[in-house]
TORPA-4810 file (N, C-alpha, C, O; in nm, 3 decimals):
<nodes>
NODE_1_0.095_-0.120_-0.009_-0.019_0.006_0.002_0.105_0.144_0.014_0.067_0.262_0.014_M
NODE_2_0.212_0.116_0.020_0.299_0.229_0.040_0.319_0.296_-0.102_0.366_0.409_-0.113_K
NODE_3_0.282_0.223_-0.207_0.287_0.263_-0.348_0.185_0.364_-0.369_0.205_0.455_-0.450_R
NODE_4_0.072_0.356_-0.299_-0.031_0.468_-0.302_0.030_0.600_-0.272_-0.021_0.699_-0.325_L
NODE_5_0.133_0.613_-0.194_0.165_0.762_-0.143_0.244_0.813_-0.266_0.299_0.921_-0.249_L
NODE_6_0.258_0.756_-0.386_0.334_0.816_-0.509_0.239_0.907_-0.552_0.117_0.888_-0.552_S
NODE_7_0.315_1.034_-0.598_0.225_1.129_-0.663_0.192_1.086_-0.819_0.123_1.155_-0.894_P
NODE_8_0.256_0.951_-0.858_0.212_0.924_-0.977_0.107_0.821_-0.967_0.132_0.700_-0.973_E
NODE_9_-0.032_0.879_-0.950_-0.122_0.786_-0.919_-0.254_0.859_-0.989_-0.254_0.975_-1.030_K
NODE_10_-0.365_0.769_-0.994_-0.483_0.853_-1.040_-0.595_0.766_-0.936_-0.582_0.649_-0.902_V
NODE_11_-0.701_0.857_-0.898_-0.809_0.791_-0.800_-0.940_0.803_-0.889_-0.969_0.897_-0.962_V
NODE_12_-0.999_0.709_-0.872_-1.165_0.715_-0.939_-1.184_0.629_-1.054_-1.084_0.593_-1.115_G
NODE_13_-1.293_0.593_-1.091_-1.327_0.476_-1.183_-1.260_0.527_-1.305_-1.161_0.471_-1.353_I
NODE_14_-1.324_0.653_-1.362_-1.283_0.690_-1.506_-1.140_0.710_-1.503_-1.074_0.666_-1.596_K
NODE_15_-1.087_0.767_-1.414_-0.930_0.806_-1.451_-0.859_0.660_-1.430_-0.756_0.644_-1.497_Q
NODE_16_-0.897_0.561_-1.353_-0.812_0.463_-1.340_-0.862_0.363_-1.461_-0.775_0.292_-1.511_T
NODE_17_-0.991_0.355_-1.509_-1.018_0.292_-1.646_-0.938_0.349_-1.756_-0.903_0.269_-1.843_R
NODE_18_-0.900_0.477_-1.768_-0.823_0.520_-1.876_-0.694_0.487_-1.860_-0.631_0.444_-1.957_N
NODE_19_-0.634_0.500_-1.736_-0.493_0.471_-1.722_-0.470_0.291_-1.758_-0.366_0.238_-1.797_A
NODE_20_-0.585_0.234_-1.732_-0.553_0.083_-1.771_-0.571_0.069_-1.932_-0.501_-0.011_-1.995_V
NODE_21_-0.658_0.142_-1.987_-0.669_0.127_-2.126_-0.552_0.187_-2.196_-0.537_0.155_-2.314_L
NODE_22_-0.467_0.267_-2.142_-0.360_0.348_-2.208_-0.220_0.263_-2.170_-0.111_0.311_-2.203_Q
NODE_23_-0.227_0.157_-2.110_-0.127_0.086_-2.037_-0.040_0.160_-1.953_0.081_0.139_-1.944_N
NODE_24_-0.117_0.268_-1.877_-0.024_0.357_-1.795_-0.033_0.296_-1.631_0.034_0.345_-1.540_R
NODE_25_-0.140_0.168_-1.611_-0.113_0.153_-1.460_-0.037_0.036_-1.452_-0.037_-0.061_-1.529_A
NODE_26_0.034_0.058_-1.338_0.133_-0.043_-1.287_0.046_-0.141_-1.182_0.073_-0.261_-1.177_A
NODE_27_-0.055_-0.085_-1.101_-0.097_-0.178_-1.007_-0.241_-0.095_-0.992_-0.241_0.028_-0.988_V
NODE_28_-0.360_-0.171_-0.984_-0.501_-0.107_-0.955_-0.525_-0.166_-0.816_-0.503_-0.282_-0.780_V
NODE_29_-0.573_-0.063_-0.743_-0.622_-0.093_-0.595_-0.784_-0.074_-0.610_-0.836_0.014_-0.678_Y
NODE_30_-0.855_-0.174_-0.531_-0.998_-0.169_-0.557_-1.060_-0.201_-0.392_-1.020_-0.287_-0.314_L
NODE_31_-1.154_-0.116_-0.376_-1.223_-0.133_-0.262_-1.339_-0.251_-0.262_-1.428_-0.259_-0.347_A
NODE_32_-1.321_-0.342_-0.149_-1.396_-0.460_-0.142_-1.553_-0.403_-0.134_-1.639_-0.467_-0.194_E
NODE_33_-1.586_-0.295_-0.065_-1.720_-0.250_-0.026_-1.801_-0.156_-0.138_-1.913_-0.106_-0.131_D
NODE_34_-1.696_-0.150_-0.251_-1.765_-0.079_-0.353_-1.908_-0.115_-0.404_-1.936_-0.232_-0.378_A
NODE_35_-1.998_-0.053_-0.464_-2.132_-0.078_-0.524_-2.105_-0.210_-0.596_-1.994_-0.229_-0.644_A
NODE_36_-2.209_-0.310_-0.606_-2.201_-0.419_-0.681_-2.201_-0.410_-0.815_-2.295_-0.351_-0.869_L
NODE_37_-2.106_-0.461_-0.885_-2.108_-0.425_-1.036_-2.017_-0.292_-1.077_-1.989_-0.265_-1.194_G
NODE_38_-1.981_-0.227_-0.983_-1.903_-0.085_-1.020_-1.781_-0.108_-1.078_-1.733_-0.037_-1.167_M
NODE_39_-1.721_-0.224_-1.023_-1.550_-0.251_-1.044_-1.538_-0.348_-1.183_-1.438_-0.358_-1.254_L
NODE_40_-1.662_-0.412_-1.200_-1.628_-0.538_-1.308_-1.562_-0.507_-1.415_-1.464_-0.573_-1.445_D
NODE_41_-1.604_-0.400_-1.492_-1.523_-0.356_-1.627_-1.374_-0.338_-1.570_-1.293_-0.416_-1.620_E
NODE_42_-1.331_-0.258_-1.483_-1.199_-0.257_-1.445_-1.129_-0.397_-1.406_-1.021_-0.435_-1.450_I
NODE_43_-1.193_-0.452_-1.336_-1.147_-0.603_-1.302_-1.087_-0.656_-1.421_-0.968_-0.680_-1.440_I
NODE_44_-1.217_-0.677_-1.526_-1.185_-0.740_-1.646_-1.064_-0.703_-1.737_-0.988_-0.776_-1.800_E
NODE_45_-1.069_-0.557_-1.725_-0.969_-0.489_-1.798_-0.808_-0.532_-1.742_-0.706_-0.554_-1.808_L
NODE_46_-0.826_-0.533_-1.621_-0.677_-0.560_-1.547_-0.664_-0.710_-1.571_-0.547_-0.750_-1.573_C
NODE_47_-0.763_-0.803_-1.591_-0.725_-0.950_-1.618_-0.658_-0.958_-1.752_-0.559_-1.026_-1.777_K
NODE_48_-0.737_-0.864_-1.853_-0.717_-0.880_-1.971_-0.536_-0.835_-2.029_-0.461_-0.880_-2.116_D
NODE_49_-0.525_-0.727_-1.928_-0.410_-0.651_-1.970_-0.298_-0.693_-1.868_-0.191_-0.631_-1.871_K
NODE_50_-0.320_-0.813_-1.761_-0.232_-0.861_-1.687_-0.163_-0.740_-1.565_-0.051_-0.734_-1.515_K
NODE_51_-0.262_-0.672_-1.550_-0.224_-0.572_-1.455_-0.267_-0.624_-1.299_-0.380_-0.663_-1.268_I
NODE_52_-0.154_-0.616_-1.211_-0.194_-0.635_-1.071_-0.297_-0.559_-0.984_-0.302_-0.439_-0.955_E
NODE_53_-0.371_-0.654_-0.953_-0.509_-0.606_-0.851_-0.485_-0.633_-0.715_-0.453_-0.749_-0.688_Q
NODE_54_-0.497_-0.534_-0.602_-0.509_-0.550_-0.493_-0.621_-0.489_-0.420_-0.647_-0.369_-0.422_V
NODE_55_-0.683_-0.576_-0.356_-0.818_-0.554_-0.289_-0.783_-0.498_-0.162_-0.689_-0.548_-0.100_F
NODE_56_-0.858_-0.384_-0.108_-0.867_-0.301_0.003_-0.997_-0.329_0.088_-1.101_-0.296_0.029_V
NODE_57_-1.011_-0.374_0.195_-1.129_-0.413_0.268_-1.268_-0.288_0.237_-1.381_-0.320_0.201_P
NODE_58_-1.219_-0.149_0.263_-1.313_-0.045_0.250_-1.267_0.082_0.163_-1.150_0.113_0.144_T
NODE_59_-1.359_0.140_0.123_-1.352_0.278_0.029_-1.276_0.374_0.120_-1.189_0.450_0.079_R
NODE_60_-1.315_0.368_0.244_-1.256_0.473_0.337_-1.117_0.429_0.362_-1.037_0.521_0.374_R
NODE_61_-1.077_0.328_0.371_-0.927_0.272_0.375_-0.860_0.322_0.255_-0.768_0.403_0.265_E
NODE_62_-0.901_0.278_0.143_-0.848_0.320_0.015_-0.830_0.477_0.016_-0.724_0.517_-0.032_L
NODE_63_-0.913_0.566_0.060_-0.887_0.705_0.055_-0.794_0.749_0.149_-0.730_0.852_0.129_A
NODE_64_-0.778_0.673_0.265_-0.677_0.705_0.372_-0.538_0.673_0.306_-0.447_0.754_0.321_K
NODE_65_-0.517_0.559_0.233_-0.390_0.531_0.186_-0.361_0.628_0.050_-0.245_0.652_0.016_H
NODE_66_-0.451_0.670_-0.008_-0.449_0.787_-0.103_-0.428_0.904_-0.056_-0.396_0.992_-0.136_C
NODE_67_-0.438_0.931_0.064_-0.433_1.064_0.125_-0.532_1.179_0.063_-0.500_1.297_0.043_K
NODE_68_-0.656_1.120_0.038_-0.776_1.211_0.022_-0.872_1.197_0.121_-0.863_1.102_0.198_I
NODE_69_-0.974_1.285_0.134_-1.080_1.290_0.241_-1.207_1.222_0.199_-1.295_1.186_0.277_D
NODE_70_-1.212_1.207_0.062_-1.346_1.140_0.028_-1.326_0.984_-0.011_-1.233_0.940_-0.080_V
NODE_71_-1.438_0.906_0.050_-1.387_0.768_0.026_-1.380_0.730_-0.155_-1.440_0.790_-0.245_P
NODE_72_-1.309_0.639_-0.163_-1.308_0.609_-0.313_-1.297_0.471_-0.348_-1.234_0.396_-0.273_C
NODE_73_-1.358_0.424_-0.469_-1.362_0.271_-0.506_-1.241_0.226_-0.554_-1.203_0.116_-0.513_A
NODE_74_-1.173_0.287_-0.633_-1.057_0.258_-0.687_-0.946_0.359_-0.720_-0.974_0.477_-0.740_V
NODE_75_-0.831_0.315_-0.726_-0.734_0.403_-0.752_-0.603_0.317_-0.834_-0.598_0.194_-0.826_A
NODE_76_-0.510_0.387_-0.904_-0.399_0.307_-0.987_-0.268_0.378_-0.966_-0.250_0.500_-0.975_A
NODE_77_-0.177_0.285_-0.936_-0.023_0.369_-0.937_0.009_0.354_-1.079_-0.017_0.258_-1.151_V
NODE_78_0.070_0.465_-1.111_0.110_0.454_-1.278_0.233_0.402_-1.295_0.295_0.383_-1.190_L
NODE_79_0.284_0.375_-1.389_0.421_0.315_-1.460_0.532_0.431_-1.419_0.517_0.552_-1.428_N
NODE_80_0.624_0.375_-1.381_0.755_0.474_-1.356_0.791_0.547_-1.487_0.844_0.658_-1.479_D
NODE_81_0.763_0.485_-1.617_0.790_0.567_-1.714_0.704_0.686_-1.745_0.736_0.769_-1.830_S
NODE_82_0.608_0.691_-1.684_0.511_0.807_-1.713_0.545_0.929_-1.624_0.463_1.020_-1.616_N
NODE_83_0.648_0.934_-1.567_0.687_1.068_-1.474_0.726_1.185_-1.548_0.757_1.288_-1.488_K
</nodes>
């Protein structure tokens, strides 16, 4: 989870989806308590592109690790080459 402290990350479904589609995501973090079906597309995209997925128990916990005040369902740490 220390990787989420990196400034090279995106938070949110749209931003993470775009990062995955553009092959910019190194690892994707997903909250287990996100609304049913909300993350299905991201999970499938990660599987297709062989991107590591890490599940976090809650949206609040994920937000805490991202250093943001609003609960979030998904975040991605970007590849080092995108600095």
